[in-house]
SERO-90482 format. One record per residue: residue number from 1; residue in one letter; chain; x negated, y, z negated of N, C-alpha, C in turn. Coordinates in steps of 0.05 Angstrom, whole numbers, plus 5000, padded with zeros to 4 digits. Layout:
   resi   resn   chain    n.x    n.y    n.z   ca.x   ca.y   ca.z    c.x    c.y    c.z
    NUM      a       A      X      Y      Z      X      Y      Z      X      Y      Z
...
//
This chain:
   resi   resn   chain    n.x    n.y    n.z   ca.x   ca.y   ca.z    c.x    c.y    c.z
      1      m       A   7058   4952   5568   7041   4925   5583   7015   4947   5597
      2      s       A   6995   4942   5597   6971   4962   5605   6967   4965   5635
      3      a       A   6955   4974   5647   6944   4985   5672   6927   4960   5681
      4      a       A   6911   4940   5664   6903   4918   5675   6909   4902   5673
      5      a       A   6932   4889   5659   6955   4876   5649   6971   4875   5682
      6      r       A   6982   4899   5687   6997   4907   5711   6985   4893   5737
      7      s       A   6950   4903   5738   6948   4903   5770   6931   4874   5772
      8      d       A   6929   4847   5747   6932   4820   5750   6947   4801   5728
      9      p       A   6980   4804   5747   6995   4802   5734   6997   4772   5713
     10      g       A   6977   4747   5732   6976   4716   5724   6947   4720   5700
     11      g       A   6947   4745   5686   6930   4741   5661   6935   4749   5645
     12      a       A   6933   4724   5631   6944   4735   5596   6934   4753   5573
     13      t       A   6906   4766   5582   6891   4779   5570   6882   4807   5583
     14      p       A   6891   4831   5580   6892   4856   5600   6854   4853   5593
     15      r       A   6848   4864   5618   6812   4863   5617   6806   4896   5614
     16      t       A   6779   4894   5599   6770   4922   5600   6760   4934   5620
     17      t       A   6750   4910   5640   6726   4931   5658   6738   4909   5683
     18      t       A   6725   4923   5705   6738   4921   5726   6727   4896   5743
     19      r       A   6743   4890   5760   6738   4866   5781   6710   4869   5792
     20      p       A   6694   4852   5796   6673   4843   5820   6676   4876   5834
     21      l       A   6656   4882   5833   6645   4907   5858   6618   4899   5876
     22      d       A   6623   4894   5902   6606   4886   5910   6592   4913   5921
     23      q       A   6564   4920   5920   6547   4943   5921   6539   4947   5955
     24      g       A   6537   4924   5966   6528   4936   5998   6499   4929   6003
     25      s       A   6495   4927   6021   6469   4914   6033   6456   4947   6047
     26      t       A   6432   4953   6037   6413   4979   6046   6402   4970   6070
     27      a       A   6407   4946   6078   6392   4945   6112   6421   4944   6130
     28      e       A   6447   4939   6123   6469   4935   6130   6479   4974   6128
     29      f       A   6476   4985   6110   6492   5011   6100   6460   5031   6128
     30      r       A   6439   5028   6133   6425   5043   6153   6432   5051   6180
     31      t       A   6457   5061   6186   6456   5055   6210   6460   5083   6215
     32      p       A   6452   5093   6240   6455   5120   6251   6481   5136   6261
     33      r       A   6491   5138   6235   6514   5155   6232   6508   5179   6231
     34      l       A   6536   5205   6240   6534   5225   6234   6528   5235   6217
     35      l       A   6533   5233   6192   6539   5235   6171   6537   5222   6144
     36      d       A   6519   5212   6123   6512   5199   6098   6521   5232   6083
     37      v       A   6537   5224   6053   6540   5224   6026   6523   5221   6010
     38      l       A   6504   5239   5993   6479   5220   5980   6488   5240   5952
     39      v       A   6501   5213   5921   6496   5226   5897   6478   5212   5887
     40      p       A   6473   5227   5879   6451   5218   5852   6467   5222   5818
     41      t       A   6456   5203   5807   6483   5200   5781   6465   5195   5764
     42      r       A   6473   5200   5741   6459   5184   5706   6488   5192   5690
     43      n       A   6501   5169   5672   6507   5172   5647   6533   5190   5657
     44      r       A   6545   5186   5679   6572   5204   5683   6592   5190   5692
     45      p       A   6597   5172   5690   6619   5150   5695   6649   5173   5699
     46      a       A   6657   5186   5686   6682   5196   5689   6675   5215   5717
     47      e       A   6657   5236   5706   6649   5257   5729   6642   5244   5758
     48      l       A   6626   5220   5763   6626   5210   5778   6647   5206   5804
     49      a       A   6664   5189   5782   6691   5179   5798   6709   5202   5809
     50      v       A   6705   5233   5794   6724   5257   5809   6710   5261   5818
     51      t       A   6680   5268   5822   6668   5269   5853   6674   5253   5876
     52      l       A   6670   5218   5875   6682   5193   5893   6711   5207   5901
     53      a       A   6726   5216   5875   6765   5229   5891   6755   5253   5911
     54      g       A   6739   5270   5912   6737   5289   5918   6735   5278   5952
     55      l       A   6715   5269   5960   6706   5253   5982   6720   5235   5990
     56      a       A   6737   5212   5985   6764   5202   5996   6785   5212   5999
     57      a       A   6784   5245   5986   6803   5259   5999   6800   5272   6022
     58      q       A   6776   5270   6039   6769   5287   6058   6782   5279   6083
     59      r       A   6804   5257   6078   6802   5242   6104   6831   5248   6105
     60      p       A   6845   5266   6128   6879   5260   6127   6893   5235   6115
     61      a       A   6908   5230   6095   6919   5213   6088   6942   5198   6114
     62      e       A   6944   5224   6121   6984   5220   6135   6968   5197   6163
     63      d       A   6990   5181   6176   6983   5165   6194   6985   5182   6210
     64      g       A   6964   5184   6227   6966   5199   6262   6968   5225   6252
     65      a       A   6957   5229   6231   6946   5257   6232   6905   5255   6251
     66      p       A   6912   5283   6249   6884   5281   6267   6860   5293   6248
     67      a       A   6837   5271   6258   6813   5267   6251   6799   5298   6243
     68      g       A   6774   5298   6229   6751   5315   6228   6745   5337   6263
     69      r       A   6739   5357   6257   6731   5369   6292   6708   5346   6298
     70      y       A   6686   5340   6277   6667   5332   6287   6657   5301   6278
     71      g       A   6680   5285   6263   6688   5256   6261   6674   5261   6231
     72      s       A   6679   5276   6215   6676   5270   6187   6684   5260   6168
     73      d       A   6706   5243   6175   6718   5223   6173   6718   5199   6168
     74      a       A   6686   5195   6176   6669   5167   6183   6638   5171   6169
     75      f       A   6644   5184   6150   6615   5186   6140   6615   5161   6120
     76      g       A   6591   5163   6111   6577   5139   6088   6577   5152   6066
     77      v       A   6572   5140   6043   6572   5141   6017   6542   5129   5999
     78      v       A   6526   5144   5994   6502   5123   5980   6512   5127   5941
     79      v       A   6511   5123   5935   6508   5128   5892   6482   5114   5894
     80      s       A   6475   5133   5883   6449   5119   5861   6446   5126   5828
     81      d       A   6446   5107   5819   6449   5106   5785   6423   5102   5774
     82      q       A   6421   5116   5758   6396   5110   5725   6407   5119   5701
     83      s       A   6429   5109   5704   6437   5118   5670   6431   5094   5660
     84      d       A   6431   5101   5628   6419   5090   5604   6425   5059   5601
     85      g       A   6454   5054   5610   6464   5035   5612   6480   5024   5631
     86      e       A   6507   5022   5623   6527   5008   5645   6523   5028   5677
     87      p       A   6515   5017   5698   6522   5035   5721   6547   5055   5726
     88      g       A   6547   5076   5723   6570   5099   5719   6588   5089   5757
     89      w       A   6581   5076   5777   6598   5065   5781   6614   5041   5784
     90      a       A   6604   5026   5760   6613   4997   5757   6639   5006   5734
     91      g       A   6643   5036   5723   6669   5034   5708   6695   5037   5723
     92      p       A   6717   5035   5715   6742   5029   5730   6746   5039   5748
     93      a       A   6747   5075   5741   6756   5095   5753   6737   5104   5777
     94      a       A   6709   5102   5776   6699   5105   5796   6690   5076   5812
     95      a       A   6699   5053   5809   6697   5031   5824   6725   5033   5836
     96      a       A   6743   5049   5824   6781   5050   5842   6771   5065   5863
     97      m       A   6752   5089   5871   6752   5102   5887   6730   5100   5908
     98      v       A   6712   5086   5897   6699   5071   5915   6704   5046   5938
     99      r       A   6730   5039   5922   6742   5019   5938   6760   5032   5956
    100      v       A   6768   5061   5950   6790   5078   5963   6773   5082   5986
    101      l       A   6747   5092   5980   6733   5101   6008   6726   5078   6031
    102      r       A   6709   5054   6016   6720   5031   6036   6744   5029   6051
    103      h       A   6769   5028   6042   6792   5020   6045   6795   5048   6071
    104      r       A   6786   5062   6075   6788   5086   6084   6770   5087   6110
    105      g       A   6756   5067   6116   6725   5065   6128   6709   5082   6124
    106      h       A   6699   5085   6100   6679   5105   6095   6654   5078   6076
    107      p       A   6632   5063   6095   6611   5043   6078   6597   5064   6054
    108      v       A   6601   5049   6036   6587   5056   6008   6572   5035   5999
    109      l       A   6545   5043   5999   6530   5028   5984   6513   5044   5952
    110      l       A   6515   5016   5938   6515   5025   5904   6486   5012   5893
    111      t       A   6467   5039   5888   6443   5028   5880   6440   5034   5854
    112      r       A   6421   5019   5841   6406   5038   5816   6377   5035   5827
    113      r       A   6368   5058   5813   6339   5062   5809   6321   5071   5788
    114      l       A   6313   5053   5773   6309   5049   5750   6278   5041   5749
    115      p       A   6249   5047   5740   6259   5061   5715   6252   5097   5729
    116      r       A   6272   5121   5711   6268   5146   5720   6238   5153   5728
    117      r       A   6231   5165   5751   6213   5180   5762   6219   5207   5758
    118      g       A   6238   5218   5743   6245   5249   5751   6267   5246   5787
    119      l       A   6272   5275   5783   6298   5285   5799   6289   5284   5832
    120      a       A   6266   5294   5834   6256   5291   5858   6253   5266   5870
    121      e       A   6237   5247   5853   6229   5218   5874   6259   5198   5866
    122      h       A   6285   5214   5858   6309   5201   5862   6324   5208   5889
    123      r       A   6317   5236   5897   6326   5244   5915   6315   5243   5934
    124      s       A   6285   5228   5941   6264   5230   5957   6277   5194   5969
    125      y       A   6285   5175   5943   6294   5145   5951   6327   5155   5962
    126      l       A   6347   5166   5960   6370   5171   5962   6367   5182   5995
    127      l       A   6345   5204   6002   6341   5203   6034   6327   5178   6047
    128      d       A   6314   5163   6036   6305   5146   6049   6333   5126   6050
    129      a       A   6350   5117   6038   6363   5107   6048   6391   5104   6065
    130      s       A   6378   5132   6076   6397   5145   6098   6390   5146   6130
    131      a       A   6400   5132   6156   6392   5139   6172   6405   5162   6195
    132      a       A   6422   5180   6175   6445   5195   6188   6435   5209   6201
    133      r       A   6456   5226   6218   6435   5257   6234   6440   5274   6211
    134      y       A   6461   5274   6197   6458   5288   6165   6464   5287   6139
    135      v       A   6455   5289   6128   6451   5283   6096   6467   5304   6084
    136      l       A   6476   5297   6059   6502   5318   6047   6498   5304   6018
    137      f       A   6469   5327   6001   6465   5317   5974   6483   5326   5953
    138      l       A   6508   5314   5940   6525   5322   5935   6516   5316   5901
    139      d       A   6519   5339   5882   6514   5329   5858   6540   5316   5849
    140      d       A   6542   5303   5817   6552   5274   5811   6576   5296   5788
    141      d       A   6578   5318   5790   6597   5322   5779   6608   5355   5794
    142      v       A   6616   5338   5815   6625   5372   5838   6648   5350   5854
    143      w       A   6675   5368   5846   6692   5357   5862   6696   5374   5894
    144      l       A   6698   5367   5911   6704   5383   5944   6741   5374   5946
    145      e       A   6746   5397   5955   6772   5402   5962   6771   5393   5990
    146      p       A   6800   5386   5999   6799   5365   6033   6787   5390   6049
    147      g       A   6782   5387   6069   6762   5405   6092   6736   5415   6084
    148      t       A   6727   5418   6059   6704   5425   6058   6680   5404   6078
    149      v       A   6681   5382   6074   6669   5370   6094   6659   5374   6124
    150      d       A   6683   5373   6131   6685   5391   6155   6677   5409   6163
    151      r       A   6679   5429   6143   6671   5455   6147   6638   5458   6152
    152      l       A   6628   5447   6129   6605   5444   6140   6593   5444   6158
    153      l       A   6601   5413   6166   6588   5403   6188   6595   5424   6213
    154      t       A   6619   5434   6218   6622   5452   6236   6603   5475   6232
    155      a       A   6595   5486   6214   6582   5510   6206   6547   5499   6207
    156      i       A   6538   5475   6203   6511   5466   6212   6506   5463   6239
    157      r       A   6532   5453   6246   6518   5451   6281   6530   5478   6297
    158      e       A   6545   5494   6294   6543   5519   6299   6514   5540   6301
    159      l       A   6513   5537   6271   6488   5552   6263   6458   5548   6284
    160      d       A   6461   5517   6272   6439   5499   6290   6414   5514   6267
    161      c       A   6417   5507   6241   6400   5517   6225   6389   5481   6208
    162      g       A   6372   5491   6185   6362   5468   6169   6383   5459   6150
    163      f       A   6396   5475   6139   6423   5473   6116   6438   5480   6119
    164      v       A   6459   5473   6103   6474   5503   6101   6495   5487   6076
    165      g       A   6509   5505   6061   6506   5492   6029   6529   5507   6023
    166      n       A   6556   5501   5998   6578   5509   5986   6564   5505   5960
    167      a       A   6565   5535   5945   6558   5535   5919   6577   5533   5897
    168      v       A   6582   5532   5882   6596   5516   5867   6607   5537   5843
    169      h       A   6642   5531   5842   6652   5549   5827   6661   5541   5802
    170      g       A   6654   5555   5779   6664   5553   5755   6682   5568   5746
    171      l       A   6707   5551   5749   6737   5556   5742   6740   5569   5713
    172      s       A   6723   5562   5692   6738   5576   5673   6714   5608   5664
    173      y       A   6702   5606   5689   6701   5639   5690   6713   5653   5709
    174      l       A   6731   5638   5713   6757   5660   5737   6757   5687   5736
    175      d       A   6759   5690   5703   6772   5711   5698   6748   5744   5687
    176      d       A   6720   5721   5694   6696   5733   5685   6682   5754   5715
    177      v       A   6699   5772   5724   6689   5784   5745   6663   5794   5737
    178      r       A   6643   5799   5758   6615   5810   5752   6610   5821   5778
    179      p       A   6623   5844   5787   6616   5864   5811   6591   5863   5813
    180      e       A   6569   5860   5799   6544   5881   5795   6534   5852   5810
    181      t       A   6541   5832   5806   6527   5807   5831   6537   5814   5853
    182      h       A   6561   5821   5865   6564   5818   5889   6554   5830   5911
    183      r       A   6529   5854   5899   6508   5872   5921   6505   5847   5937
    184      h       A   6488   5825   5925   6476   5806   5930   6485   5784   5960
    185      y       A   6508   5791   5960   6525   5775   5977   6519   5794   6012
    186      a       A   6498   5781   6028   6503   5799   6054   6500   5771   6079
    187      e       A   6520   5776   6101   6528   5764   6118   6501   5759   6143
    188      w       A   6499   5734   6151   6484   5733   6175   6500   5748   6199
    189      d       A   6487   5766   6215   6493   5769   6246   6489   5756   6262
    190      g       A   6484   5736   6270   6480   5716   6284   6473   5698   6274
    191      p       A   6454   5682   6287   6444   5656   6270   6420   5658   6255
    192      p       A   6420   5646   6235   6413   5647   6208   6384   5649   6219
    193      e       A   6359   5660   6212   6325   5662   6220   6315   5648   6196
    194      p       A   6284   5638   6201   6275   5630   6182   6258   5647   6155
    195      e       A   6265   5644   6138   6258   5661   6117   6238   5650   6104
    196      r       A   6222   5673   6084   6192   5651   6065   6203   5682   6038
    197      l       A   6223   5654   6016   6219   5679   5998   6203   5673   5972
    198      y       A   6203   5686   5953   6185   5701   5938   6204   5710   5905
    199      p       A   6185   5691   5891   6200   5710   5866   6193   5727   5861
    200      g       A   6215   5754   5847   6209   5775   5839   6216   5793   5860
    201      t       A   6226   5787   5887   6233   5793   5911   6267   5813   5915
    202      p       A   6278   5827   5933   6304   5824   5922   6317   5795   5937
    203      e       A   6300   5787   5960   6316   5764   5965   6325   5741   5943
    204      w       A   6303   5735   5923   6304   5721   5916   6333   5719   5885
    205      d       A   6348   5745   5882   6352   5746   5865   6389   5748   5875
    206      r       A   6388   5734   5902   6410   5727   5919   6427   5704   5905
    207      a       A   6406   5695   5886   6421   5665   5873   6433   5676   5847
    208      q       A   6440   5706   5835   6464   5712   5820   6481   5709   5829
    209      i       A   6490   5709   5867   6515   5707   5877   6529   5681   5874
    210      h       A   6516   5657   5853   6523   5634   5851   6534   5631   5833
    211      s       A   6529   5650   5803   6533   5631   5776   6564   5641   5777
    212      a       A   6572   5626   5751   6598   5630   5745   6622   5623   5766
    213      a       A   6637   5646   5767   6660   5636   5788   6648   5669   5811
    214      n       A   6626   5675   5818   6623   5703   5829   6629   5700   5858
    215      l       A   6623   5676   5873   6629   5679   5888   6652   5676   5898
    216      l       A   6673   5664   5885   6700   5660   5887   6717   5684   5890
    217      h       A   6700   5706   5878   6711   5739   5870   6700   5753   5895
    218      v       A   6678   5734   5910   6666   5762   5939   6686   5742   5960
    219      t       A   6696   5716   5953   6708   5709   5983   6745   5717   5976
    220      e       A   6750   5723   5952   6780   5739   5951   6781   5760   5957
    221      a       A   6754   5781   5962   6764   5801   5976   6748   5804   5999
    222      r       A   6748   5784   6010   6741   5783   6044   6765   5780   6061
    223      r       A   6782   5762   6048   6811   5757   6052   6807   5747   6077
    224      l       A   6798   5718   6087   6792   5713   6107   6815   5690   6120
    225      p       A   6818   5698   6150   6837   5676   6156   6840   5650   6144
    226      a       A   6863   5643   6153   6859   5612   6146   6835   5591   6163
    227      g       A   6830   5575   6161   6801   5569   6177   6784   5574   6193
    228      r       A   6782   5599   6178   6753   5630   6189   6732   5620   6161
    229      w       A   6707   5619   6165   6689   5621   6150   6663   5642   6162
    230      r       A   6644   5646   6139   6623   5665   6149   6594   5648   6140
    231      a       A   6578   5643   6139   6549   5648   6146   6531   5669   6131
    232      y       A   6524   5667   6103   6512   5690   6085   6489   5677   6074
    233      k       A   6466   5702   6074   6437   5697   6061   6433   5681   6037
    234      v       A   6422   5666   6033   6413   5647   6003   6385   5647   5989
    235      s       A   6384   5638   5975   6351   5638   5966   6350   5607   5954
    236      w       A   6380   5599   5952   6379   5566   5949   6407   5568   5936
    237      i       A   6416   5537   5946   6442   5533   5932   6443   5499   5922
    238      g       A   6457   5502   5894   6458   5476   5884   6486   5464   5873
    239      g       A   6482   5439   5882   6507   5425   5879   6522   5409   5906
    240      c       A   6519   5427   5922   6529   5415   5954   6511   5424   5973
    241      v       A   6501   5406   5984   6481   5423   6002   6472   5402   6021
    242      l       A   6483   5414   6053   6484   5402   6081   6458   5399   6095
    243      y       A   6436   5382   6095   6426   5380   6117   6414   5375   6139
    244      d       A   6402   5382   6156   6400   5367   6182   6370   5349   6172
    245      r       A   6383   5322   6168   6360   5309   6157   6337   5302   6170
    246      s       A   6328   5309   6198   6301   5303   6204   6291   5331   6206
    247      r       A   6306   5350   6199   6289   5377   6188   6280   5380   6164
    248      l       A   6288   5356   6148   6281   5363   6122   6266   5345   6123
    249      c       A   6262   5327   6133   6240   5303   6130   6219   5320   6142
    250      a       A   6218   5328   6165   6192   5336   6180   6187   5371   6162
    251      a       A   6202   5384   6136   6185   5402   6118   6178   5387   6096
    252      g       A   6182   5360   6100   6168   5349   6072   6184   5330   6049
    253      g       A   6206   5335   6065   6240   5325   6039   6221   5330   6020
    254      f       A   6231   5297   6000   6227   5314   5966   6196   5291   5963
    255      d       A   6179   5287   5985   6155   5280   5975   6146   5290   5961
    256      f       A   6144   5320   5945   6124   5333   5933   6131   5322   5903
    257      w       A   6146   5299   5895   6155   5286   5875   6134   5264   5858
    258      t       A   6108   5265   5873   6082   5248   5866   6071   5282   5845
    259      r       A   6071   5304   5847   6055   5327   5841   6078   5334   5817
    260      l       A   6095   5325   5811   6116   5335   5788   6106   5313   5762
    261      d       A   6107   5331   5740   6126   5307   5708   6148   5301   5720
    262      p       A   6152   5279   5711   6183   5265   5706   6206   5286   5706
    263      g       A   6197   5301   5675   6225   5321   5667   6220   5338   5677
    264      h       A   6219   5356   5709   6220   5378   5726   6245   5383   5730
    265      q       A   6247   5409   5735   6276   5411   5746   6277   5427   5769
    266      g       A   6289   5443   5787   6287   5462   5817   6275   5439   5831
    267      e       A   6280   5415   5838   6272   5403   5862   6279   5409   5888
    268      d       A   6320   5415   5881   6332   5423   5910   6322   5449   5915
    269      v       A   6313   5471   5900   6300   5495   5905   6279   5497   5923
    270      a       A   6253   5471   5909   6241   5468   5926   6239   5458   5955
    271      a       A   6255   5439   5961   6257   5429   5993   6264   5454   5996
    272      q       A   6296   5479   5983   6308   5488   6009   6279   5511   6014
    273      l       A   6275   5519   5998   6247   5544   6004   6227   5529   6024
    274      a       A   6227   5499   6025   6209   5499   6052   6227   5493   6083
    275      v       A   6244   5483   6083   6266   5475   6098   6274   5511   6115
    276      m       A   6275   5524   6099   6281   5551   6100   6265   5563   6110
    277      a       A   6238   5566   6101   6220   5572   6123   6205   5560   6146
    278      r       A   6213   5545   6149   6219   5539   6187   6240   5534   6200
    279      y       A   6256   5530   6190   6292   5529   6201   6315   5533   6199
    280      a       A   6309   5552   6177   6331   5568   6161   6347   5557   6153
    281      g       A   6370   5574   6139   6383   5560   6119   6399   5585   6109
    282      a       A   6432   5573   6103   6461   5590   6097   6480   5578   6084
    283      g       A   6489   5596   6066   6516   5594   6047   6533   5592   6071
    284      v       A   6562   5574   6057   6588   5580   6081   6608   5582   6058
    285      l       A   6618   5611   6070   6646   5627   6052   6669   5617   6067
    286      p       A   6692   5596   6059   6692   5604   6032   6676   5572   6018
    287      s       A   6674   5574   6003   6657   5548   5981   6680   5524   5979
    288      g       A   6684   5502   5987   6699   5483   5977   6692   5475   5952
    289      a       A   6679   5479   5939   6660   5453   5920   6671   5469   5884
    290      y       A   6668   5455   5874   6683   5456   5845   6666   5439   5819
    291      h       A   6656   5467   5814   6643   5452   5778   6652   5436   5759
    292      l       A   6647   5418   5753   6664   5404   5733   6656   5408   5704
    293      e       A   6636   5427   5707   6626   5444   5676   6621   5423   5650
    294      a       A   6611   5401   5661   6597   5387   5649   6579   5375   5632
    295      p       A   6566   5377   5612   6543   5376   5594   6518   5362   5614
    296      t       A   6499   5376   5614   6476   5365   5632   6465   5348   5625
    297      t       A   6457   5341   5640   6440   5305   5637   6407   5308   5633
    298      v       A   6402   5332   5640   6375   5335   5646   6371   5355   5629
    299      t       A   6351   5337   5605   6357   5346   5575   6319   5353   5576
    300      e       A   6300   5341   5599   6278   5349   5593   6265   5363   5618
    301      r       A   6261   5382   5614   6261   5409   5630   6217   5414   5633
    302      t       A   6204   5399   5640   6179   5408   5634   6164   5430   5650
    303      m       A   6175   5431   5678   6169   5450   5698   6186   5451   5716
    304      e       A   6183   5471   5732   6198   5482   5758   6185   5474   5775
    305      a       A   6204   5454   5794   6178   5440   5822   6174   5468   5836
    306      w       A   6194   5478   5850   6185   5503   5861   6164   5523   5858
    307      e       A   6160   5520   5833   6140   5535   5827   6100   5514   5832
    308      i       A   6105   5495   5839   6082   5476   5848   6085   5477   5872
    309      t       A   6111   5478   5885   6103   5474   5916   6106   5503   5924
    310      a       A   6123   5523   5921   6112   5544   5927   6096   5567   5922
    311      p       A   6086   5590   5943   6073   5610   5925   6079   5625   5915
    312      s       A   6070   5627   5889   6097   5649   5876   6084   5680   5879
    313      d       A   6065   5692   5894   6068   5717   5908   6070   5723   5929
    314      p       A   6083   5737   5940   6089   5737   5965   6064   5752   5986
    315      p       A   6052   5753   6013   6038   5758   6020   6032   5791   6027
    316      p       A   6006   5796   6022   6006   5821   6025   6010   5834   6041
    317      p       A   6019   5864   6042   6031   5882   6075   6008   5883   6089
    318      p       A   6016   5880   6113   5991   5886   6136   5980   5913   6127
    319      a       A   5957   5911   6136   5943   5933   6144   5945   5955   6155
    320      p       A   5948   5986   6140   5955   6003   6170   5934   6008   6179
    321      p       A   5946   6012   6205   5924   6016   6234   5905   6037   6222
    322      a       A   5880   6038   6245   5864   6045   6237   5861   6070   6255
    323      p       A   5854   6106   6248   5856   6116   6250   5847   6129   6281
    324      v       A   5864   6137   6306   5865   6136   6328   5841   6164   6330
    325      r       A   5821   6165   6339   5798   6190   6337   5804   6197   6352
    326      r       A   5803   6224   6369   5799   6248   6392   5791   6263   6396
//
């Protein structure tokens, strides 16, 4: 007997589609919670289901178990779909995880954003759907281990910066150790400070630490005690970034989408550079984000967003002081 028939013993014919799924209301969803998780997705129903399963596991399942330190068990979730056909959240696996999230007390809003106008516009739309204190942009091909959301919330509140993030691990590279990249890892010796980053500088090369499984190897070398974390310097972080929403909006959010071709990439880099210049940002070690390593759905790459929004060259060094005449 099929799973569909078992779940509906009164049905004579097994179903291949899920039961009707309430999409939710934008007006009802947009309330001032502590945190909303914003998930843009396209043509990835299986990966989306895994991503939502990771979110559903953030709250302890045992009765009487303590909630997150900052109430991370009460976050909301927005999924905005731009699939060519049926939305990913309508598939049985993803729909089941939506129901699990709601059963555990998480409001979930399911939307479609068509026609497609590019990645930045999609993120801008998601940002407008939230009124939360913090927003976590989570890609649709990232699984979060339990405790990740609470650790990120702890970090951004204690660091008081514009964003923190968990770079994603690619576990197929677990045995591919690249020690030459580890030199780019540098911790903050106090609260993160605003930085202006430019291509061609050593600071720009910090991104190399986030490729493959490099960050996992750096983490293993640090041997952090359980429950401890570290803030480190970044150029940008992809896949899992928690923003102070008001600071992201004050830095322009993703409003620059109107200046871009729809086929751009690097919109998350552009936003983070703007936030970092005003409010600082940091990576958080250890990372609980794992990349599903699915094929990309961004096949049209006409421009880098950050090349349009950020200056390409660093400012000239200050002029040397004039000689003192005696």
